[in-house]
C-alpha positions as CSV (number, residue, x, y, z in Angstrom):
1,P,240.3,48.7,19.0
2,R,239.9,46.7,16.0
3,T,238.6,47.5,12.7
4,E,238.6,45.8,9.4
5,P,240.6,47.3,6.6
6,P,238.2,48.6,3.8
7,A,238.3,46.9,0.6
8,P,237.6,49.4,-2.0
9,D,237.6,48.7,-5.8
10,G,241.2,49.2,-6.9
11,F,244.6,48.1,-7.0
12,T,247.4,47.7,-4.4
13,L,251.1,49.1,-5.3
14,L,253.9,46.6,-3.7
15,T,257.5,47.6,-3.7
16,G,260.2,45.0,-3.2
17,G,257.5,42.5,-4.2
18,L,260.1,40.0,-5.6
19,G,262.0,39.6,-2.4
20,G,261.7,36.6,0.0
21,V,259.3,38.6,2.1
22,G,257.6,40.4,-0.6
23,T,256.7,37.0,-2.6
24,E,255.2,35.8,0.6
25,I,253.1,39.0,1.1
26,A,252.0,39.3,-2.6
27,A,250.9,35.5,-2.5
28,H,249.1,35.9,0.9
29,L,247.2,39.4,-0.6
30,L,246.2,37.2,-3.7
31,R,244.4,34.8,-1.7
32,T,241.6,37.4,-1.6
33,P,239.2,37.2,-4.7
34,G,239.5,40.3,-6.8
35,T,242.8,41.5,-5.6
36,R,245.0,43.4,-8.4
37,L,248.8,43.8,-7.6
38,L,251.2,46.1,-9.1
39,V,254.6,44.8,-8.4
40,L,257.5,47.3,-8.7
41,G,261.2,46.0,-8.8
42,R,264.6,46.2,-10.3
43,T,264.6,42.5,-11.6
44,P,264.2,41.9,-15.4
45,E,260.8,40.2,-16.1
46,D,262.2,37.3,-17.7
47,E,264.6,36.7,-15.0
48,A,261.7,37.0,-12.4
49,D,260.6,33.4,-11.6
50,A,258.8,34.3,-8.7
51,L,256.3,36.6,-10.9
52,T,255.3,33.6,-12.7
53,R,254.0,31.7,-9.8
54,L,252.4,34.9,-8.6
55,R,250.5,35.4,-11.8
56,E,249.1,31.6,-11.4
57,R,247.3,33.2,-8.1
58,G,245.7,36.3,-9.6
59,E,245.9,39.6,-11.5
60,V,249.5,40.8,-11.3
61,R,251.3,43.6,-13.2
62,Y,254.9,44.1,-13.1
63,A,256.9,47.1,-13.7
64,R,260.6,47.3,-13.8
65,A,261.2,50.5,-12.0
66,D,263.4,51.8,-9.1
67,V,261.2,53.0,-6.2
68,T,263.6,56.1,-6.0
69,D,262.8,57.0,-9.5
70,E,259.7,59.0,-9.4
71,A,258.9,59.5,-13.0
72,R,259.1,55.6,-13.5
73,V,256.9,54.9,-10.5
74,R,254.2,57.3,-11.6
75,A,254.2,56.0,-15.1
76,A,253.9,52.4,-13.8
77,V,250.8,53.7,-11.7
78,E,249.2,55.6,-14.4
79,A,249.6,52.5,-16.9
80,A,248.0,50.3,-14.4
81,T,245.3,52.6,-13.9
82,E,244.4,52.8,-17.5
83,A,244.8,49.0,-17.8
84,W,242.5,47.9,-15.0
85,G,240.1,51.0,-15.0
86,V,240.4,51.4,-11.4
87,P,242.5,53.7,-9.2
88,L,245.4,53.0,-6.9
89,V,243.9,52.5,-3.3
90,S,246.5,50.7,-1.1
91,V,250.4,50.8,-0.7
92,L,252.8,48.4,0.5
93,H,256.5,49.5,0.8
94,L,258.6,46.8,1.4
95,A,261.9,47.8,-0.7
96,G,265.1,48.4,1.4
97,T,268.8,47.7,1.7
98,L,270.8,46.3,4.6
99,V,274.5,47.6,5.1
100,E,276.2,45.9,7.9
101,R,279.4,47.7,9.2
102,P,280.2,50.2,12.0
103,V,279.1,53.6,11.7
104,G,282.7,54.8,11.6
105,E,283.2,53.1,8.4
106,L,280.1,54.4,6.6
107,D,281.2,57.2,4.1
108,A,278.7,59.7,2.8
109,P,277.9,57.6,-0.7
110,T,277.6,54.4,1.4
111,W,275.1,56.1,4.0
112,R,272.9,57.4,1.2
113,R,272.9,54.1,-0.6
114,A,271.7,52.4,2.6
115,L,269.0,54.8,3.2
116,E,267.9,55.5,-0.6
117,A,265.2,52.7,-1.2
118,K,263.6,53.0,2.2
119,V,263.7,56.7,2.6
120,R,263.6,58.4,-0.7
121,G,261.3,55.6,-2.0
122,A,258.6,56.2,1.0
123,W,258.7,59.9,0.3
124,I,258.0,59.3,-3.4
125,L,255.1,57.0,-2.4
126,H,254.0,59.5,0.0
127,R,253.8,62.4,-2.8
128,L,252.2,59.9,-5.2
129,T,249.4,59.1,-3.0
130,A,248.1,63.0,-3.2
131,D,246.7,62.1,-6.6
132,H,244.9,58.9,-5.7
133,P,242.2,57.9,-3.2
134,V,244.6,55.7,-1.2
135,T,242.9,54.1,2.0
136,S,246.0,52.2,3.2
137,F,249.6,53.2,3.3
138,V,251.8,50.6,4.9
139,T,255.6,50.6,5.4
140,F,257.9,47.6,6.5
141,S,260.1,48.8,9.0
142,S,262.4,46.8,11.6
143,V,262.6,46.8,15.4
144,N,266.2,48.3,14.6
145,G,264.2,51.6,13.8
146,F,263.2,51.5,17.7
147,F,266.1,49.8,19.5
148,G,269.0,50.6,17.3
149,G,271.6,48.4,16.0
150,A,275.5,48.3,16.7
151,M,276.3,47.3,13.1
152,N,273.6,48.5,11.1
153,A,273.3,52.2,11.9
154,A,272.1,53.3,8.3
155,Y,269.5,50.8,8.5
156,A,268.4,51.6,11.8
157,A,268.0,55.2,10.6
158,A,266.1,54.4,7.6
159,N,263.5,52.4,9.4
160,A,263.2,55.1,12.1
161,Y,262.4,57.3,9.1
162,L,259.5,55.1,8.1
163,D,258.2,55.1,11.9
164,A,258.3,59.0,11.7
165,L,256.7,59.2,8.3
166,A,253.7,57.1,9.6
167,G,253.1,59.7,12.3
168,Y,253.4,62.7,10.1
169,R,250.8,61.2,7.5
170,R,248.5,60.5,10.6
171,G,248.9,64.0,11.4
172,L,247.8,65.2,8.3
173,G,245.0,63.0,8.4
174,L,246.3,60.5,5.8
175,P,246.3,56.8,6.3
176,A,249.7,55.3,7.5
177,Q,251.2,52.4,9.4
178,S,254.7,51.4,9.9
179,L,255.1,47.6,11.0
180,A,258.4,47.3,12.4
181,W,259.6,43.6,12.0
182,S,262.0,41.3,14.1
183,M,263.0,38.6,11.4
184,W,261.3,36.6,9.2
185,R,262.8,32.9,9.3
186,E,265.1,32.5,6.1
187,R,263.3,35.1,4.2
188,G,264.3,38.2,2.8
189,M,267.3,40.0,4.6
190,S,267.2,37.1,7.2
191,R,268.1,34.5,4.7
192,G,271.6,33.1,5.6
193,Y,272.0,35.4,8.5
194,G,274.8,34.1,10.8
195,L,273.9,35.9,14.1
196,T,270.4,34.7,15.0
197,A,271.3,33.6,18.4
198,L,272.3,37.0,19.4
199,T,269.1,38.4,17.6
200,E,266.9,36.2,19.7
201,A,269.0,36.6,22.9
202,R,267.9,40.5,22.4
203,G,264.4,39.3,22.3
204,Y,263.9,39.7,18.5
205,R,262.1,36.1,17.7
206,L,262.4,34.6,14.3
207,L,258.8,34.3,12.9
208,D,257.9,31.6,10.6
209,V,256.0,32.6,7.6
210,P,252.3,31.5,8.9
211,A,253.1,33.3,12.1
212,A,254.3,36.3,10.4
213,L,251.4,36.4,8.1
214,R,248.9,36.3,10.7
215,S,250.6,39.1,12.6
216,F,250.4,41.1,9.4
217,D,246.7,40.4,9.1
218,L,246.3,41.4,12.8
219,A,248.4,44.5,12.4
220,R,246.2,45.7,9.7
221,T,243.0,45.8,12.1
222,L,244.8,48.0,14.6
223,D,244.4,51.6,14.5
224,E,248.1,52.1,15.5
225,P,250.7,54.2,13.4
226,H,253.6,52.0,14.6
227,L,253.8,48.5,15.6
228,L,256.4,46.3,16.8
229,I,256.2,42.6,15.7
230,G,258.1,39.8,17.1
231,A,259.4,41.5,19.9
232,D,259.6,39.4,23.1
233,R,258.4,41.3,26.2
234,T,260.1,38.7,28.4
235,A,263.5,39.4,27.2
236,P,265.5,41.6,29.6
237,W,266.3,44.1,26.6
238,V,262.9,44.4,25.2
239,R,261.3,44.3,28.7
240,S,263.6,47.4,29.7
241,H,261.8,49.2,27.1
242,V,257.9,48.2,28.0
243,V,255.6,50.0,30.3
244,A,252.7,47.6,30.5
245,P,252.9,44.4,32.6
246,V,254.9,41.4,31.1
247,R,253.2,38.2,30.3
248,Q,255.3,35.2,31.1
249,T,255.6,32.9,28.0
250,R,258.5,30.7,29.2
251,R,257.9,27.5,31.4
252,L,259.9,26.5,34.3
253,A,262.1,23.6,33.5
254,A,265.0,21.6,35.0
255,R,267.3,18.9,33.9
256,V,268.7,16.5,36.1
257,G,271.6,14.0,35.5
258,L,271.4,10.6,37.3
259,R,273.9,7.9,37.9
260,D,273.1,4.1,37.4
261,G,271.1,2.8,40.4
262,T,269.6,6.0,41.5
263,D,266.4,5.8,43.4
264,L,263.5,7.0,40.8
265,G,260.9,7.2,43.6
266,A,263.2,9.6,45.6
267,L,263.6,11.8,42.3
268,Y,259.8,11.7,41.9
269,R,259.4,12.8,45.4
270,A,261.8,15.7,45.0
271,V,260.4,16.8,41.9
272,T,256.8,16.7,43.4
273,G,258.1,18.9,46.3
274,S,260.0,21.4,44.0
275,A,256.8,21.9,41.5
276,H,254.7,22.4,44.9
277,A,257.1,25.1,46.3
278,A,256.8,27.0,42.7
279,G,253.0,26.9,43.1
280,L,252.2,24.2,40.5
281,S,249.6,21.7,41.0
282,D,250.0,18.0,40.2
283,E,248.8,18.7,36.8
284,G,251.0,21.6,36.1
285,W,254.0,19.5,35.4
286,T,255.8,16.5,33.4
287,L,258.6,14.5,34.3
288,R,260.4,13.2,31.0
289,S,263.2,10.8,30.2
290,A,265.7,12.9,28.1
291,G,268.2,9.9,27.4
292,T,270.2,7.3,29.1
293,S,273.3,7.6,31.0
294,A,276.8,7.6,29.3
295,R,278.4,4.5,28.1
296,P,281.7,3.8,29.9
297,D,283.6,4.8,26.7
298,E,281.9,8.2,27.0
299,T,282.7,9.0,30.5
300,A,286.0,10.5,29.9
301,T,284.6,12.9,27.3
302,E,281.7,13.8,29.5
303,D,284.0,14.5,32.4
304,G,286.0,16.7,30.2
305,L,283.0,18.6,29.2
306,R,282.1,19.4,32.9
307,R,285.4,20.6,33.5
308,L,285.0,23.0,30.5
309,E,281.5,23.9,31.8
310,S,282.8,24.7,35.4
311,R,285.7,26.7,34.1
312,L,283.6,28.6,31.5
313,A,281.2,29.4,34.1
314,E,283.6,30.9,36.4
315,V,284.9,33.0,33.7
316,W,281.5,34.2,32.6
317,C,280.8,35.0,36.5
318,D,283.9,37.1,36.7
319,V,283.0,39.1,33.5
320,L,279.4,39.6,34.2
321,G,279.9,40.2,37.8
322,R,277.6,37.5,38.9
323,D,277.8,34.8,41.8
324,R,276.4,32.2,39.7
325,V,275.8,31.3,36.0
326,G,273.6,28.5,34.7
327,L,274.7,26.3,32.0
328,D,271.7,27.0,29.6
329,D,271.7,30.9,30.6
330,N,272.1,33.0,27.8
331,F,275.0,35.6,28.0
332,F,272.9,38.3,26.9
333,D,269.9,37.7,29.1
334,L,272.3,37.8,32.1
335,G,273.1,41.5,31.1
336,G,276.0,40.8,28.5
337,N,276.3,43.6,25.8
338,S,278.6,44.0,23.0
339,L,281.2,45.5,24.9
340,L,281.2,42.8,27.6
341,L,281.4,40.2,24.8
342,V,284.7,41.5,23.6
343,T,285.8,41.3,27.4
344,A,284.7,37.8,27.5
345,Q,286.1,36.8,24.2
346,T,289.8,37.8,25.8
347,A,289.0,36.1,29.1
348,V,287.8,32.9,27.5
349,N,290.9,32.6,25.1
350,R,293.3,33.2,28.0
351,A,291.4,30.7,30.1
352,F,291.6,28.1,27.3
353,D,294.5,29.1,25.2
354,S,291.9,29.2,22.2
355,E,291.4,31.5,19.3
356,L,287.6,32.2,19.7
357,S,286.2,35.1,17.6
358,V,283.4,37.6,18.9
359,V,281.2,35.5,16.3
360,D,281.8,32.4,17.8
361,L,280.5,33.7,21.1
362,F,277.5,35.3,19.2
363,A,276.7,31.7,17.8
364,H,277.2,30.1,21.1
365,P,275.6,32.2,23.7
366,T,275.4,29.5,26.6
367,V,277.9,28.1,28.9
368,R,276.8,24.4,27.7
369,D,276.8,25.2,24.0
370,L,280.1,27.3,24.0
371,A,281.8,24.4,26.1
372,R,280.9,21.9,23.4
373,H,282.2,24.3,20.8
374,L,285.5,24.5,22.5
375,S,285.7,20.6,23.1
376,A,285.4,20.1,19.5
377,T,288.3,22.5,18.6
378,G,290.3,20.4,21.2
379,A,290.6,23.3,23.8
380,G,290.9,22.8,27.4
381,P,291.5,24.6,30.7
382,V,294.9,26.2,31.2
383,P,296.3,25.7,34.5
384,D,296.0,28.7,36.7
385,A,299.6,29.2,37.1
386,E,300.0,29.5,33.2
387,V,297.0,31.8,33.0
388,P,298.3,35.4,32.8
389,S,296.7,38.0,34.9
390,R,295.9,40.4,32.2
391,P,295.9,40.5,28.4
392,A,299.4,41.1,26.7
393,T,300.1,44.6,26.1
394,G,302.7,46.3,23.9
395,D,303.4,46.9,20.7
396,G,302.2,44.9,17.5
397,L,305.1,42.5,17.9
398,D,304.1,41.5,21.3
399,R,300.7,40.8,19.9
400,A,301.8,38.9,16.9
401,R,304.0,36.7,19.4
402,E,301.2,36.0,21.6
403,Q,299.1,34.9,18.6
404,A,301.9,32.7,17.2
405,R,302.1,31.0,20.8
406,R,298.3,30.1,20.7
407,Q,298.6,28.8,17.0
408,R,301.4,26.5,17.9
409,A,299.4,25.3,21.0
410,A,296.1,24.7,18.8
411,R,298.2,22.9,16.4
412,A,299.8,20.7,18.8
413,R,296.4,19.9,20.7
414,R,295.0,18.9,17.1
415,T,297.9,16.8,16.3
416,A,297.7,15.0,19.8
417,R,294.0,14.6,19.2
418,Q,294.3,13.0,15.8
419,G,296.9,10.7,16.9
420,R,294.6,9.5,19.8
421,D,291.9,9.1,17.1
422,R,294.0,7.0,15.0
423,G,295.0,4.8,17.9
424,H,291.3,4.1,18.8
425,A,290.9,3.3,15.2
């Protein structure tokens, strides 16, 4: 059921309003004539460039106040009430802190610091609304609050608290909604994030600002205390938590490499037959050219890539327990997880005498992409006779010797490649 949010005469309190996401939300709200916005933040007013731009759009007051300081928050609200002559009617809580580290490395002070803004701040706002005619209370949560997160346990716990607070307020007959986001593209905590490939593989989609704002507007018309925004229900991880039928959003696609002189008529007939077998009509598919065949001087490079891809696919089949792995299949869509990724890292480094990190595998989650990355580093398949049957074991000295051997081999490959490059030049 859909209901348009009420628009009583009053003002909105926005925490975290000078962050990347907060400024987008603030500017979006100010498009509605008559909007009055009280923004709370910790940035000195004379250093808040975003504040100047927001004030050009509408009525904005700014108070330098930590959302965990109840006295300062109440003082800011009282000052805005007196200045505008209208009450607080809406709350948007966006303030938060992201701490990324294994849970075992979180000491008590770090844990509290990671939870403080979201948890204590939300509770203070909850207490504050008891004295005002608030008709909308929205917190910005994360999909991690529902699905968890290996490297951000405190952040996940803080967001789970926001989700639970929304349910608690609803139980008291108070307005509340917790919006659990995936990621805003290059905004807020997502700015410069290096593991977006892993994030998308799990089914947490990157949202461009226009799509995120449309989702925000839609969410506020839904009478639900907790909503996931940006979770792709076709991704295996997300789908495993979904009860309702999944609507397919991906298209069937195929890539075909052709040699010079190939009969294009035969290709067309083959595509037509495959499309009909997949239940597609003649209008339901498109045949496009994606480029030309390799030049003679590129043949060796392409052959090397194919060998890399073939060997890498074998390694992944072994790690994942699969009979077949496609070049563009995502490691995590095939059932990979954080533990298997460490196994894959070890297996790939053994098979190619390389020094890939787990982050490298996060950033290159398909066989095709990882093979190109390996090729760029000069790595190549190690002959079967030279691949150890299992990782080196023993004390730290054994591991150090093994690492030194790999580094010498990598330097030798780089030197050889540089020599070839100078020769070609």
